[in-house]
ZADO-1210 file (C-alpha; in nm, 4 decimals, padded with zeros to 6 digits):
<atoms>
<atom x="08.3019" y="03.9379" z="05.2556" code="MET" pos="1"/>
<atom x="08.5976" y="04.1609" z="05.3421" code="ILE" pos="2"/>
<atom x="08.5604" y="04.3390" z="05.0087" code="LYS" pos="3"/>
<atom x="08.1967" y="04.4144" z="05.0853" code="ARG" pos="4"/>
<atom x="08.2936" y="04.5410" z="05.4303" code="HIS" pos="5"/>
<atom x="08.5527" y="04.7795" z="05.2748" code="ARG" pos="6"/>
<atom x="08.2948" y="04.9057" z="05.0271" code="GLN" pos="7"/>
<atom x="08.0511" y="04.9783" z="05.3100" code="SER" pos="8"/>
<atom x="08.3150" y="05.1675" z="05.5066" code="ILE" pos="9"/>
<atom x="08.4137" y="05.3671" z="05.1964" code="LEU" pos="10"/>
<atom x="08.0491" y="05.4509" z="05.1292" code="LEU" pos="11"/>
<atom x="08.0033" y="05.5691" z="05.4891" code="LEU" pos="12"/>
<atom x="08.3167" y="05.7855" z="05.4640" code="MET" pos="13"/>
<atom x="08.1926" y="05.9482" z="05.1427" code="ILE" pos="14"/>
<atom x="07.8504" y="06.0097" z="05.2979" code="ALA" pos="15"/>
<atom x="08.0172" y="06.1660" z="05.6037" code="GLY" pos="16"/>
<atom x="08.2264" y="06.3981" z="05.3893" code="ILE" pos="17"/>
<atom x="07.9212" y="06.5046" z="05.1893" code="LEU" pos="18"/>
<atom x="07.7274" y="06.5730" z="05.5094" code="LEU" pos="19"/>
<atom x="08.0147" y="06.7790" z="05.6450" code="MET" pos="20"/>
<atom x="08.0309" y="06.9856" z="05.3246" code="ILE" pos="21"/>
<atom x="07.6539" y="07.0387" z="05.3308" code="ALA" pos="22"/>
<atom x="07.6756" y="07.1512" z="05.6940" code="PHE" pos="23"/>
<atom x="07.9532" y="07.4016" z="05.6192" code="LEU" pos="24"/>
<atom x="07.7585" y="07.5443" z="05.3261" code="ILE" pos="25"/>
<atom x="07.4441" y="07.5789" z="05.5364" code="SER" pos="26"/>
<atom x="07.6407" y="07.7559" z="05.8117" code="GLN" pos="27"/>
<atom x="07.7876" y="08.0005" z="05.5614" code="GLN" pos="28"/>
<atom x="07.4432" y="08.0715" z="05.4142" code="THR" pos="29"/>
<atom x="07.2773" y="08.1050" z="05.7541" code="ARG" pos="30"/>
<atom x="07.5398" y="08.3422" z="05.8944" code="SER" pos="31"/>
<atom x="07.5154" y="08.5656" z="05.5889" code="GLY" pos="32"/>
<atom x="07.8879" y="08.5418" z="05.5228" code="GLU" pos="33"/>
<atom x="07.9916" y="08.5306" z="05.1636" code="ARG" pos="34"/>
<atom x="08.3051" y="08.4247" z="04.9947" code="ARG" pos="35"/>
<atom x="08.4140" y="08.7364" z="04.8056" code="PRO" pos="36"/>
<atom x="08.5818" y="08.5343" z="04.5335" code="GLU" pos="37"/>
<atom x="08.2409" y="08.3895" z="04.4406" code="LEU" pos="38"/>
<atom x="08.0586" y="08.7233" z="04.4239" code="ALA" pos="39"/>
<atom x="07.9734" y="08.8732" z="04.0871" code="VAL" pos="40"/>
<atom x="08.0796" y="09.2350" z="04.0946" code="THR" pos="41"/>
<atom x="08.1796" y="09.4976" z="03.8460" code="THR" pos="42"/>
<atom x="08.4643" y="09.6455" z="04.0533" code="HIS" pos="43"/>
<atom x="08.4087" y="10.0016" z="03.9348" code="VAL" pos="44"/>
<atom x="08.5766" y="10.2614" z="04.1558" code="ASP" pos="45"/>
<atom x="08.3220" y="10.5418" z="04.1973" code="GLN" pos="46"/>
<atom x="08.5978" y="10.7914" z="04.2747" code="ASP" pos="47"/>
<atom x="08.7349" y="10.7509" z="03.9225" code="THR" pos="48"/>
<atom x="08.4016" y="10.7980" z="03.7457" code="LEU" pos="49"/>
<atom x="08.3775" y="11.1189" z="03.5485" code="GLY" pos="50"/>
<atom x="08.0872" y="11.3406" z="03.4589" code="ASP" pos="51"/>
<atom x="07.8691" y="11.2403" z="03.1671" code="ILE" pos="52"/>
<atom x="07.9338" y="11.4856" z="02.8806" code="PRO" pos="53"/>
<atom x="07.6351" y="11.6716" z="02.7343" code="THR" pos="54"/>
<atom x="07.7592" y="11.6701" z="02.3717" code="CYS" pos="55"/>
<atom x="07.5984" y="11.9966" z="02.2602" code="THR" pos="56"/>
<atom x="07.7433" y="12.2556" z="02.0217" code="ASP" pos="57"/>
<atom x="08.0183" y="12.0369" z="01.8780" code="LEU" pos="58"/>
<atom x="08.1962" y="12.1657" z="01.5679" code="ALA" pos="59"/>
<atom x="08.2728" y="11.8427" z="01.3840" code="SER" pos="60"/>
<atom x="08.1181" y="11.5011" z="01.3476" code="SER" pos="61"/>
<atom x="08.4399" y="11.3482" z="01.4856" code="GLU" pos="62"/>
<atom x="08.4030" y="11.5536" z="01.8045" code="GLU" pos="63"/>
<atom x="08.0376" y="11.4552" z="01.8278" code="ALA" pos="64"/>
<atom x="08.1138" y="11.0867" z="01.7785" code="LEU" pos="65"/>
<atom x="08.3872" y="11.1023" z="02.0413" code="SER" pos="66"/>
<atom x="08.1582" y="11.2846" z="02.2842" code="CYS" pos="67"/>
<atom x="07.8643" y="11.0469" z="02.2360" code="TYR" pos="68"/>
<atom x="08.0956" y="10.7491" z="02.2728" code="SER" pos="69"/>
<atom x="08.2341" y="10.8884" z="02.5983" code="GLU" pos="70"/>
<atom x="07.8825" y="10.9666" z="02.7245" code="ALA" pos="71"/>
<atom x="07.7729" y="10.6078" z="02.6608" code="ALA" pos="72"/>
<atom x="08.0835" y="10.4668" z="02.8306" code="GLN" pos="73"/>
<atom x="08.0685" y="10.6947" z="03.1346" code="VAL" pos="74"/>
<atom x="07.6944" y="10.6442" z="03.1837" code="SER" pos="75"/>
<atom x="07.7440" y="10.2667" z="03.1642" code="GLU" pos="76"/>
<atom x="08.0258" y="10.2883" z="03.4198" code="ALA" pos="77"/>
<atom x="07.7900" y="10.4738" z="03.6545" code="TRP" pos="78"/>
<atom x="07.5252" y="10.2031" z="03.6063" code="VAL" pos="79"/>
<atom x="07.7803" y="09.9297" z="03.6805" code="LEU" pos="80"/>
<atom x="07.9021" y="10.1124" z="03.9915" code="ALA" pos="81"/>
<atom x="07.5498" y="10.1397" z="04.1300" code="LEU" pos="82"/>
<atom x="07.4776" y="09.7753" z="04.0413" code="VAL" pos="83"/>
<atom x="07.7941" y="09.6802" z="04.2308" code="ASP" pos="84"/>
<atom x="07.6798" y="09.8836" z="04.5311" code="GLU" pos="85"/>
<atom x="07.3353" y="09.7219" z="04.5338" code="ILE" pos="86"/>
<atom x="07.4884" y="09.3738" z="04.5105" code="ILE" pos="87"/>
<atom x="07.7192" y="09.4524" z="04.8034" code="GLU" pos="88"/>
<atom x="07.4223" y="09.5729" z="05.0109" code="ASN" pos="89"/>
<atom x="07.1970" y="09.2751" z="04.9375" code="GLU" pos="90"/>
<atom x="07.1963" y="09.0331" z="05.2304" code="ALA" pos="91"/>
<atom x="06.9772" y="08.7623" z="05.0767" code="GLU" pos="92"/>
<atom x="07.1681" y="08.5425" z="04.8294" code="PRO" pos="93"/>
<atom x="06.8530" y="08.4448" z="04.6377" code="ALA" pos="94"/>
<atom x="06.7497" y="08.8071" z="04.5890" code="ARG" pos="95"/>
<atom x="07.1064" y="08.8946" z="04.4872" code="GLU" pos="96"/>
<atom x="07.0921" y="08.6304" z="04.2138" code="VAL" pos="97"/>
<atom x="06.7502" y="08.7570" z="04.1004" code="GLU" pos="98"/>
<atom x="06.8841" y="09.1123" z="04.0822" code="PHE" pos="99"/>
<atom x="07.1901" y="09.0028" z="03.8810" code="ILE" pos="100"/>
<atom x="06.9659" y="08.8105" z="03.6409" code="GLU" pos="101"/>
<atom x="06.7373" y="09.1133" z="03.6042" code="ALA" pos="102"/>
<atom x="07.0376" y="09.3369" z="03.5375" code="GLN" pos="103"/>
<atom x="07.1710" y="09.1011" z="03.2714" code="ILE" pos="104"/>
<atom x="06.8276" y="09.0891" z="03.1071" code="ALA" pos="105"/>
<atom x="06.8080" y="09.4699" z="03.1137" code="TRP" pos="106"/>
<atom x="07.1529" y="09.5006" z="02.9532" code="GLU" pos="107"/>
<atom x="07.0572" y="09.2558" z="02.6789" code="GLU" pos="108"/>
<atom x="06.7321" y="09.4433" z="02.6156" code="SER" pos="109"/>
<atom x="06.9107" y="09.7798" z="02.6082" code="ARG" pos="110"/>
<atom x="07.1719" y="09.6507" z="02.3643" code="ASP" pos="111"/>
<atom x="06.9095" y="09.4936" z="02.1364" code="ALA" pos="112"/>
<atom x="06.6962" y="09.8086" z="02.1403" code="ASP" pos="113"/>
<atom x="06.9886" y="10.0371" z="02.0578" code="CYS" pos="114"/>
<atom x="07.1128" y="09.8016" z="01.7877" code="GLU" pos="115"/>
<atom x="06.7622" y="09.8142" z="01.6394" code="PHE" pos="116"/>
<atom x="06.7806" y="10.1950" z="01.6409" code="VAL" pos="117"/>
<atom x="07.1130" y="10.1755" z="01.4567" code="ARG" pos="118"/>
<atom x="06.9707" y="09.9286" z="01.2064" code="GLY" pos="119"/>
<atom x="06.6698" y="10.1482" z="01.1287" code="VAL" pos="120"/>
<atom x="06.8986" y="10.4482" z="01.0767" code="THR" pos="121"/>
<atom x="07.1255" y="10.2369" z="00.8537" code="ASN" pos="122"/>
<atom x="06.8263" y="10.1333" z="00.6451" code="ALA" pos="123"/>
<atom x="06.7386" y="10.4988" z="00.5982" code="GLU" pos="124"/>
<atom x="07.0850" y="10.5703" z="00.4567" code="GLY" pos="125"/>
<atom x="07.2679" y="10.6855" z="00.7673" code="GLY" pos="126"/>
<atom x="07.5441" y="10.5249" z="00.9707" code="ASP" pos="127"/>
<atom x="07.3341" y="10.4884" z="01.2839" code="GLY" pos="128"/>
<atom x="07.6290" y="10.4987" z="01.5231" code="LEU" pos="129"/>
<atom x="07.5338" y="10.8407" z="01.6658" code="PHE" pos="130"/>
<atom x="07.1786" y="10.7234" z="01.7235" code="GLU" pos="131"/>
<atom x="07.2971" y="10.4022" z="01.8864" code="LYS" pos="132"/>
<atom x="07.5309" y="10.5896" z="02.1229" code="LEU" pos="133"/>
<atom x="07.2569" y="10.8367" z="02.2118" code="ILE" pos="134"/>
<atom x="07.0195" y="10.5451" z="02.2745" code="CYS" pos="135"/>
<atom x="07.2747" y="10.3732" z="02.5006" code="LEU" pos="136"/>
<atom x="07.3328" y="10.6918" z="02.6995" code="THR" pos="137"/>
<atom x="06.9612" y="10.7652" z="02.7405" code="GLU" pos="138"/>
<atom x="06.8840" y="10.4104" z="02.8495" code="GLN" pos="139"/>
<atom x="07.1783" y="10.4094" z="03.0922" code="ASN" pos="140"/>
<atom x="07.0542" y="10.7346" z="03.2469" code="LEU" pos="141"/>
<atom x="06.7044" y="10.5915" z="03.2828" code="ALA" pos="142"/>
<atom x="06.8506" y="10.2788" z="03.4455" code="ARG" pos="143"/>
<atom x="07.0535" y="10.4959" z="03.6829" code="LEU" pos="144"/>
<atom x="06.7324" y="10.6609" z="03.8009" code="ASP" pos="145"/>
<atom x="06.5713" y="10.3211" z="03.8588" code="ARG" pos="146"/>
<atom x="06.8768" y="10.1813" z="04.0400" code="LEU" pos="147"/>
<atom x="06.8970" y="10.4932" z="04.2594" code="ALA" pos="148"/>
<atom x="06.5322" y="10.4362" z="04.3507" code="TYR" pos="149"/>
<atom x="06.6103" y="10.0719" z="04.4438" code="TYR" pos="150"/>
<atom x="06.9115" y="10.1805" z="04.6464" code="GLN" pos="151"/>
<atom x="06.7137" y="10.4430" z="04.8388" code="ASN" pos="152"/>
<atom x="06.4071" y="10.2245" z="04.8971" code="GLU" pos="153"/>
<atom x="06.5767" y="09.8949" z="04.9838" code="TRP" pos="154"/>
<atom x="06.9169" y="09.9702" z="05.1330" code="TYR" pos="155"/>
<atom x="06.9112" y="10.3265" z="05.2571" code="CYS" pos="156"/>
<atom x="06.9318" y="10.3746" z="05.6349" code="ASN" pos="157"/>
<atom x="06.7507" y="10.6565" z="05.8186" code="ASP" pos="158"/>
<atom x="07.0434" y="10.9008" z="05.7746" code="ASP" pos="159"/>
<atom x="07.0512" y="10.8324" z="05.4022" code="CYS" pos="160"/>
<atom x="06.6733" y="10.8804" z="05.3695" code="LYS" pos="161"/>
<atom x="06.6927" y="11.2123" z="05.5568" code="ALA" pos="162"/>
<atom x="06.9746" y="11.3236" z="05.3232" code="GLU" pos="163"/>
<atom x="06.7736" y="11.2160" z="05.0185" code="SER" pos="164"/>
<atom x="06.4628" y="11.4029" z="05.1339" code="GLU" pos="165"/>
<atom x="06.6629" y="11.7169" z="05.2143" code="ALA" pos="166"/>
<atom x="06.8167" y="11.7078" z="04.8657" code="GLY" pos="167"/>
<atom x="06.4752" y="11.7241" z="04.6941" code="HIS" pos="168"/>
</atoms>
């Protein structure tokens, strides 16, 4: 009988702890506060991002390869910086998760598409690396345009919208 009584008390204590944890989680979600250590971010410092090189009129194939590689890397860094900014601005956790999932799917699609481009070029007797790097850069630039649209439409305040309209 005493053993059963102890088990009941232990069960009630566990239930109380679980209820307290659920309450704390609901309060954190309701208040909009987030634990930064749980956020998925890219941590790209926009001040350190360089300009995307144009890669025209290069003398050697080594220079071209280096330029196209840098263009792909810099354009991807710009994409990641804007993704990070959008994630920071998103107040709804569910929409933040949906955006992250969409971004991951886009990255996988971009990578598969550009790898396909490289494979086709390889099959035709070329290396395909130039074409892949060009593909990555072009897709990153297209994604930047789309992300800028999201940023301006969803998270831009009135001052930002006025600035955006004056710039066009």
